[in-house]
N, C-alpha and C positions, 0 to 999 in steps of 0.2 A: 503494499499500499503506501508505503513511505516512497518508494522508488519513483511512483507515479505521481504524488502529490509535490513533490520538489520541482520538477522539470514545469509542471503546470503555474506553481507558486512564482518560479522564476520567469516564465513568460508574462505573467501579469506584471510583475514587478518592472520589467524592461519596458512593458508598454505604458505604464504609469509613468517611468524616468524619460521615456521618448517624448510624452505630451509636454510634462513638465520643461524638458528641455528646449522646447521650441519657443519658451518665454512668451506665450500669449497672455495677456491680462485684459480683463474686462473691467472697465471704467465707467463712472457715469459723467456723461459731459452734458452740460445744459444745451439745449436745442438739438439735441441727437437722440435718435430713439434708441440704437443700440451701439455699442462702442468697443471694439476688442483690438488691442494694440499688439504687435508683433516686435518686441524688443524696441528697437528705434527705427526699423526698417519701413513698417508701413502700419496702417489701421484700416480695418473694416467697419464700416458702420451703416446703419440703417437712414431714414430719413434726417436731413440736416436741414436746419433752418438758417438763412443768411445770417442772423444773430449769433450763430455758434462759429462763425468764421473767425473772428477775432482770438477765440479761444485756441483753435486750431493753431493759427499762428504762435501764439503763445506757447503753446505745446511742441514747437519746433518743426513742424511740417511746412514744407517748401512748395506743395502742390496739392490741389484738390483735383481727383478723377471722379466726375459724376457719370455712373452709368445708367441713370435714370432717364426714361422719356419724358421729353417736355410736356406730352399731353397727359402723364399721370396726375392722378388726383393729389394736391399737395405738392406736386413738385414744382418749384419757382426756380427755374434754371437759370432766367437771366438774373434774377435778383441775387442769387448765389454768386454767379460769375462776376458780378458787379462787386459784391462785397469781397470776394477772393482778390480781384485785382487792385480794390482799395485797401486791403490789409497786405498788399504785396506779396501774394500767393499766386503760382501759376494755376490755371484753371482749364481743364481737359475736359469737353463734354462729349462721351461716347455712349450714345444711345444704345441699349441692350434691349431689343424687343426679344422676348423669349419664344414667341410664336414664329418670328421670322428674323433671326439674327443676321446682320450684316456680314456678308462673307469676309470682310476685312477686320472685324471686330477683334479677334484674338491678335492678329498682328498688329493692329493700331494700339490696343490695350498694352502688349508688351513693349513697344517702342516707348510708349508714354511713361509707364511705370519703371522703365530701366533707365530713361534718361537721367544722367547725373544732377543735372539743374531741376528735376522733380522731385527728387530724393531728399527726405522722406516723403511719402506720398499717403495721403488719406484718401482712401477708395470708398464709395458708397453708392448705393442704391436705395430702396424703401424700407426694407429690412434687414439687408446685409448678405442675403443669399448669393444674389448675381456677383456681387463684389467678390465674396469669397471662391465663388466659383471660377471667375476669371482668375484669381491669383493661383488658385489649385492647378489651373491649365499652365498658366506662366512658371510656377514651380517645376513642371513636369517639362514643358517644352523647352524653357529657355535655361533653366538651372540644371536638369538632367537628372531632377528626382525620380525615384519610383513611384509608381501611381498610390500605394498604400501611404508613403510617407506625406505625399503631397496632400491627399485625403484628410488624414489626421491634421495636419495644420490647418487645412481648410474648414473642417469641423469646428475646431477651437476658435477660428476667426468668425464663424457664423455661418457656415454652409448648411443649408437645410435641405429636406427631402423633395423639395420642388426642383432645385437646382442641380442637387447631385447628381441625377441621371444625364443632366447635360454635360458635365463636366466628364464625367467618366466615359459618355459616348463620345466625345470629341477626342480624350486620350486613346481610346480604342480603335479609332478610325481614322486617325491621322498618324504622320510621321513626324518626328521632332524635325 
């Protein structure tokens, strides 16, 4: 019995260490519905008001990458862009329509998030799922991570069941 319990315990401990090592922390930020930061590299969030932009600047972010569609309820893309530029942040709008994603979405996202002048970046959508899905794909495609490692980090950042299939399908049907 002990010979079976020890490997199971070790596997569980390693998975806990792997998630903890990723450095994802959940924080409360006024004007942002959900906020999860990966060390100082990026943060993924949900609905973000223009009023939250100065706080993002204080937190050290250099850019905002908004993947919401302008037509979504509560998305004020224009006001957010103005607030970002007023605060001295770069603002990138890459609308992610889950029903019909732009064929260039992934490449444009990776280019935006990896541009040195945009780092660290705050990425957001309405609830954080699309932002985390795109980050997962970036980890796999640009950073060479395996699917499971990228998935674990993306879940910690807010990947939800709605957008997890999109990210996994992309990884399994595309080449790096």
